[in-house]
C-alpha positions in Angstrom: 0.0 0.0 0.0 1.4 3.3 -1.0 1.7 6.3 1.3 0.0 9.6 0.6 0.4 13.0 2.2 -2.6 15.0 3.4 -1.8 18.3 1.7 0.0 21.0 3.8 -0.4 18.9 7.0 2.6 16.9 6.0 0.9 13.8 7.5 2.1 10.9 5.4 0.3 7.6 6.0 -0.8 4.5 4.1 -3.8 5.3 1.9 -6.0 3.1 4.1 -7.6 4.8 7.2 -9.7 3.6 10.1 -13.2 5.2 10.6 -14.1 4.8 14.3 -17.7 5.6 14.2 -18.9 2.0 14.1 -16.9 0.9 17.2 -19.4 2.7 19.4 -21.7 -0.2 18.6 -19.5 -2.9 20.0 -17.9 -3.8 23.4 -14.8 -2.0 24.6 -12.9 -5.3 24.5 -13.8 -6.0 20.9 -13.1 -2.5 19.8 -9.7 -2.4 21.4 -8.8 -5.7 19.7 -9.9 -4.4 16.3 -8.0 -1.1 16.8 -4.8 -2.9 17.9 -5.0 -5.3 14.9 -5.5 -2.3 12.6 -2.2 -0.8 13.9 -0.4 -4.1 13.6 -1.7 -4.4 10.1 -0.3 -1.1 9.1 -3.1 1.5 9.5 -1.8 4.7 10.9 -4.7 7.2 10.5 -7.7 7.0 12.8 -10.8 9.3 12.6 -13.4 9.7 15.4 -15.6 12.4 16.9 -16.9 13.6 20.2 -20.4 12.8 18.8 -19.6 9.1 18.4 -20.6 8.3 22.0 -17.7 6.2 23.5 -15.6 5.8 20.3 -12.9 8.1 21.7 -12.8 6.3 25.0 -12.3 3.0 23.1 -9.4 4.5 21.2 -7.9 5.5 24.5 -8.4 2.1 25.9 -6.8 0.4 22.9 -3.6 2.4 22.9 -3.4 3.7 26.4 -1.9 7.0 25.4 0.2 5.4 22.7 3.5 6.0 24.5 6.5 5.7 22.3 4.3 4.9 19.3 2.5 8.3 19.4 4.5 9.8 16.6 3.5 6.9 14.3 -0.2 7.3 14.9 -2.3 10.1 13.5 -5.6 10.9 15.3 -8.3 13.1 13.8 -11.4 13.9 15.9 -14.2 16.4 15.6 -16.5 18.8 17.5 -20.1 19.6 16.6 -20.0 22.5 19.0 -21.5 25.8 18.0 -19.8 28.2 20.4 -16.1 28.6 21.3 -16.8 27.6 25.0 -18.4 24.4 23.8 -15.4 23.7 21.5 -12.9 24.1 24.4 -15.1 21.9 26.6 -15.5 19.1 24.0 -11.8 19.3 23.1 -10.8 18.8 26.7 -13.1 15.8 26.9 -11.6 14.3 23.7 -8.1 14.6 25.1 -9.1 12.9 28.3 -11.0 10.1 26.6 -8.1 9.3 24.3 -5.4 9.9 26.9 -3.6 12.3 24.5 -1.6 15.5 25.0 -2.6 16.7 21.5 -4.7 15.8 18.5 -3.2 15.7 15.0 -6.3 17.1 13.2 -9.2 18.8 15.0 -12.3 19.2 12.7 -15.5 21.2 12.8 -18.1 18.5 12.4 -20.8 18.5 9.8 -21.0 22.2 9.4 -23.6 24.3 7.6 -21.2 27.2 7.2 -17.6 27.9 6.6 -16.2 29.4 9.8 -13.9 32.2 9.1 -11.9 34.8 11.2 -13.9 37.8 12.0 -17.3 36.2 11.2 -18.6 37.0 14.7 -18.7 33.4 15.9 -15.2 33.2 17.3 -15.1 29.6 16.2 -12.1 29.8 13.8 -10.2 31.9 16.3 -10.8 29.2 18.9 -9.2 26.7 16.7 -6.3 29.0 16.1 -5.8 29.3 19.9 -5.7 25.6 20.3 -3.2 25.3 17.5 -1.0 28.0 18.9 -1.0 26.3 22.3 0.2 23.1 20.7 -3.0 21.2 21.5 -3.9 20.6 17.9 -1.5 20.2 15.0 -3.9 21.0 12.1 -7.3 22.5 11.6 -9.8 20.5 9.5 -13.5 20.6 8.8 -16.3 18.2 7.6 -19.5 18.8 5.7 -22.0 16.9 3.7 -23.1 19.9 1.6 -21.5 20.5 -1.8 -21.8 24.3 -1.8 -20.3 24.6 1.7 -17.5 22.3 0.6 -16.7 24.5 -2.3 -16.7 27.6 -0.1 -14.4 25.8 2.4 -11.9 24.9 -0.3 -11.9 28.4 -1.7 -11.4 30.0 1.7 -7.9 28.5 2.0 -8.4 28.4 5.8 -8.5 24.7 6.4 -5.8 22.0 6.0 -8.2 19.1 5.5 -11.7 18.6 4.2 -13.7 15.6 5.1 -16.5 14.9 2.7 -18.4 11.8 1.4 -16.7 10.2 -1.5 -17.3 6.9 -3.3 -17.6 5.7 -6.8 -21.3 6.6 -6.6 -20.4 10.3 -6.1 -21.4 12.8 -8.7 -18.8 14.2 -11.1 -19.2 17.6 -9.3 -18.4 15.9 -5.9 -15.4 14.1 -7.3 -14.1 17.4 -8.7 -13.7 18.5 -5.0 -10.7 16.2 -4.8 -8.8 18.1 -7.5 -9.9 21.4 -6.1 -8.4 20.4 -2.7 -5.2 19.3 -4.4 -4.9 22.7 -6.1 -5.1 24.3 -2.6 -2.6 21.8 -1.2 -5.4 20.6 1.1 -5.8 17.1 2.3 -9.1 15.2 1.5 -10.5 12.7 4.1 -13.0 10.5 2.4 -15.9 9.4 4.5 -18.8 7.1 3.4 -16.6 5.3 0.9 -19.2 2.5 0.8 -22.1 5.0 0.3 -23.8 4.1 3.6 -23.7 0.4 2.9 -24.9 0.4 -0.7 -21.4 -0.5 -2.0 -20.5 -4.1 -1.2 -17.4 -4.6 -3.4 -14.4 -3.7 -1.4 -11.8 -4.1 -4.2 -13.8 -1.7 -6.4 -14.2 0.8 -3.6 -10.5 0.8 -2.8 -9.4 0.8 -6.4 -11.5 3.9 -6.9 -9.8 5.7 -4.0 -6.3 4.8 -5.2 -6.8 7.1 -8.2 -6.3 10.1 -6.0 -3.0 10.9 -4.4 -4.3 13.4 -1.8 -7.2 11.3 -0.4 -7.2 9.1 2.7 -10.4 6.9 2.9 -11.6 6.1 6.4 -13.4 2.7 6.3 -16.0 2.2 9.0 -15.1 -1.0 10.9 -17.0 -2.9 13.6 -16.0 -6.5 12.9 -12.6 -8.1 12.7 -13.6 -9.8 9.4 -14.3 -6.3 7.9 -10.9 -5.0 9.0 -9.1 -8.0 7.5 -10.7 -7.2 4.2 -9.1 -3.7 4.2 -5.8 -4.9 5.7 -5.4 -7.3 2.8 -4.9 -4.4 0.5 -1.8 -3.4 2.4 0.0 -6.2 0.7 -1.8 -6.2 -2.6 -3.6 -3.1 -3.9 -6.6 -3.7 -6.2 -6.1 -2.4 -9.7 -8.7 -0.3 -11.5 -8.6 -2.5 -14.6 -11.2 -2.7 -17.4 -13.3 -5.2 -15.5 -13.6 -3.1 -12.3 -14.2 0.0 -14.4 -17.1 -1.7 -16.2 -18.5 -2.8 -12.8 -18.3 0.7 -11.4 -20.0 2.2 -14.5 -22.8 -0.4 -14.1 -23.2 0.5 -10.4 -23.3 4.2 -11.2 -25.9 3.7 -13.8 -28.1 1.8 -11.4 -27.6 3.8 -8.2 -26.6 7.4 -9.1 -29.4 9.8 -8.2 -31.6 10.4 -5.1 -30.8 7.8 -2.5 -30.5 7.9 1.3 -27.0 7.4 2.6 -28.3 6.4 6.0 -26.3 9.1 7.9 -29.2 9.8 10.3 -28.8 13.6 10.5 -32.5 13.8 9.8 -33.3 12.1 13.0 -35.2 12.0 15.3 -38.5 11.9 13.4 -41.5 13.5 15.2 -43.6 10.6 13.8 -41.2 8.0 15.1 -40.1 6.9 11.6 -36.7 5.2 11.4 -35.8 7.4 8.4 -32.2 6.4 8.0 -33.3 2.8 7.3 -36.8 3.2 5.9 -35.8 5.8 3.3 -33.3 3.4 1.7 -35.1 0.1 2.3 -35.7 -0.7 -1.4 -32.0 -0.4 -2.2 -30.9 -2.3 0.9 -33.1 -5.2 0.0 -31.4 -5.3 -3.4 -27.8 -4.5 -2.3 -27.6 -6.3 1.0 -30.4 -9.0 1.0 -31.3 -10.0 4.5 -34.4 -11.6 6.1 -33.9 -9.0 8.9 -35.4 -6.3 6.5 -38.6 -8.3 6.2 -39.3 -9.3 9.8 -42.6 -8.3 11.5 -40.6 -5.7 13.5 -39.2 -4.0 10.3 -42.6 -4.2 8.6 -44.0 -2.3 11.6 -41.3 0.3 11.2 -42.1 0.7 7.5 -45.8 1.1 8.3 -45.0 4.1 10.4 -44.4 5.9 7.1 -48.2 6.1 6.7 -48.2 8.4 9.7 -45.7 10.9 8.2 -46.7 14.4 9.4 -45.4 16.1 6.3 -43.7 18.5 8.6 -40.6 18.7 6.3 -38.2 18.6 9.2 -36.2 15.7 7.7 -36.0 17.6 4.4 -34.6 20.6 6.0 -32.0 18.6 8.0 -30.9 16.4 5.2 -27.2 17.3 4.3 -27.8 15.9 0.8 -30.9 18.1 0.4 -33.1 15.1 -0.5 -36.9 15.1 -0.7 -37.0 12.7 2.2 -40.8 12.5 2.7 -41.2 11.6 -1.0 -38.3 9.1 -0.8 -40.0 7.4 2.2 -43.2 7.0 0.4 -41.5 5.5 -2.7 -39.6 3.1 -0.5 -42.8 2.1 1.3 -44.7 1.4 -1.9 -41.8 -0.7 -3.2 -41.6 -2.5 0.1 -45.2 -3.5 0.0 -44.8 -4.9 -3.5 -41.8 -7.0 -2.3 -43.8 -8.3 0.6 -46.7 -9.2 -1.7 -44.3 -11.0 -4.1 -45.0 -8.6 -6.9 -41.2 -7.8 -7.0 -38.5 -10.3 -6.5 -35.2 -9.3 -4.8 
């Protein structure tokens, strides 16, 4: 696996990063074992967030402050704070949780605006203070919105951008990678599997390897998943004619309005499990499972009938999807599948 450098940060790591969101769903013991195995297997870049419940604590437990290995490990975490005081409080908690003296990249999490010096929020100045104090090495930012991402890149204020990127991304989204490169800005690729819709790891990795300023962070919660990614350390997949044809077929079938399952629209005032129900039709086709058809899941899908049409999910969707309409389409499709009118 080749090394890449994240823009002006100078951080140089194998192009195969660890996304620590999913480890919040497993035990501390299992998470620590996975994290240690990731390090043994060559992963050196780990991304987490204060918002990922106990993910940071599990990183701290796995590495116990890292000791002499600290300089070989790069940790990125995030704050969803909206005031400087909240940033400072959350940052102190992150350091404590991970048993660290500093964080390599500290990122504003899922922003709806590009924080800038003098904008009246004090947010960027707070980041500068932490950096000047040696508590953070680099200032990063994450967003799900294309327009905000473009503004962030153009600002020249941030050393890294974290944004969803996969072979299902639009051409306009993929163009952000080159825009970052022109600004000497690192690109951290989240949702490389498009929220579970991509199930071909070699194709997903081969796509990422086209870009020499991108580090993908693969969400891992099982040792078997980790081993799939670690296998690429020894043998990188090649984007040959066969994989290119496969990707083009996937893009033709899946590009367009689909829910990535991020959950930023939640909670729903009508109790609808939007992050699953709004993509049910695709999940039944992409990741067939009897679990999607259980009486419990049928009851969850039926809740769509009680949609309040309040539009809250539409307003909160970072991809600006027409979520209420998407829910209805998925429900109609689901009923046809249950009735045997559609075979999956």
